[in-house]
N, C-alpha and C positions, 0 to 999 in steps of 0.2 A: 518796442511795443507801441502801437498806435494809441495816441492819447484819447481816442474815443472807443477803445476796446471795452472799457467800463463806462457806463452811463454817468455823466457828471452829476454831482449832487447839488451844486451851487444854485441853479435856478429854482429848484424845489425848496431849498433852505431859505432863500431870499423871500420866496412867496409865502412860506409858512411864517417866517419871522415878521414880515411886514403886516400880516393880517391883524394880529392883536394891536399893533400900533395904529392902524387905520380905525379899528373899532374903538379904541380908547380915545382917539382924537375926535371921532364922530360923537361919542357920548359927551365929550366936553365942548361940543359944537365948534370944533376947529376943523375946517373943511379942506385945508390945503393938502393933506395926505391923500384924500380921495380924489381931489382934482389932479394931483401929480400922477396918481394911478391912471386916470383917464388920459392924461397927456402921454404917458408911456405906452398905453394901449394904442392910441392914435399914431404915435411915432413908430411903433413896431409894425403896424399894418402899412404905413407909408413906406417904410424901408423895404418891406417885403415886395410891395407892388413895384416900386421903382427898381429894386434890385433885379427882379425877374424881367422887368422891361428893358434894362440896359445890358443884360448878360451877354448878348451877342455882339455888342459894340465895345463895352469896357468890362470884361469879365472880372478883373481884379476889384474894381469898385463894387460890382454886383456881389461878389463874395463878402465884402465888408458890410454892405447894406443888409444882405440876407442874415448875416451873423447878428446884426442889431435887431432883427426881427424878434429875437428872444425876449425883448422888453414887453411885447404884447402878452404872451402866455404867462409871464411872471406877474404882470399887472392883473390879469384875469385870476390867477391863483391867489394873489394877495387880497383882491376884492372878495373872492369866494370864501377865503379863510375868514375875513372880517364878517361876511354875511353869515357864515356858519356859527361864529361866536354869538352874533346878535340873535339868531334863531334859538340857540341853546339858552341864552339868558332870558329871552322872552318866554320860552317854554317853562323854565324854572319859576319865573314870577307867576305865570298863569297856574301852574300845577300847585304851587304853595298856597295860593288863595282858594283853589277849588278842591283840594284833596287833603287828607291827613298827611302829616309830615313824612312818615315812613313811605307811604305810597308815592308822594310827590317826589321824594329823592330817588326812588327806584325808577319811576317813569322818566324823570329828567336824565338819569344816567342812560337809559335805553335810547332816548331821543338823541343824546349827545353822541353815543356810539354809532347810531344809524347815520346821522348827518356827517360826522367827521370821517367815518369809514367810507361813505359814498364820495365825499369830497376827495379823500386820499386816493381812492380807486380811480375816479374819473379824471380829475384835473391834475392832481399832483403826480399821479402815475404817468401821465403823458409827458410831464416835464422832465421826468428822470429816465424815460425809456429811449435809448439811442436809436431804436427802430421806429419811433413815433413819427407820424407825418408832420409834427410840429418842429422836429429837430432840424437845425440849419444844414447839417451835413446831408440829410435826405433831400431837403428842398433844393439845395445846390446841385446835388447829383442828378436829380430829375430835370432841373432846368438845363444843365449841361447836355444831357442826353437829348432833350427836345430841341435845343438850339443849335447843336453842332453834330448833326447826324451824318453829314456827307463825307467824312474823312475816310481815307484808305485804311483798311484793317491793319496794315503793318506800320502805320505811322505812329509817332509819339503822341500826336494830337488825339488819335482814336483811343489810345491807351489812357490819355488824360481824361477823356470823357467817359469811357466805358469800363475800364479795368481797375481792379483794386491795387494793382502794382504797375507803375509806369517805369519802364526800363530806360532811365536817363542817369546821368552821373551827378550827384548821388540819386539813387532811386527814390521815387515818391510812392509811399506805401499808405494805403488807407484813405480816409476822408476826414482827418482831423482838420482843424482850422488852418494850421500851417500847411498841410498837404493840399487843401483846397486852394490856398493862395498860390502855391507853386504850380498847381495844375492850371490855374487861371493865367499865370504869367506865361506858361508854356503855350497856351492857346493864343494869348494876346500877341506873343512874339511871332507867331506864324502869320498874323495879319499885317505886320509891318514890312 
């Protein structure tokens, strides 16, 4: 079974788990977790841009760099999770001072559900969906197709770029990280 048949949960888990830590650190005026998230965001975008830029020359390095791109959406998810916590806490403080306790608790719960539900649906859903445009397998597959379009339809290289199954020994099936590396090596070896 291809290891990307099911959408991996680890990027979403890391983003959700890091959010409270970033929020807690910011409340304590410790800013390094927020800075680290910003660095991971920049690093992820850098890896994506460089990976897509070198895919036609060094496809193996490009696959590795595009895989590291996941740092950016995880950083965005972590910062969004911390921001959602911050908004919920602000709403709770505001509602407690403006409304009776029973009404403020109910309204805080509604705000919490709306914010966290929206966050989960928009950002964290994209991190766990294997068909998401953020997922490295899709990015790599699209970059392969756009960079290596001129192969003969019967060649292994054409299969490595366009087909879910490459008929080599052993066969390459799917677009898992290991399969993408093998596909990249197959393409790279045709250039030598």
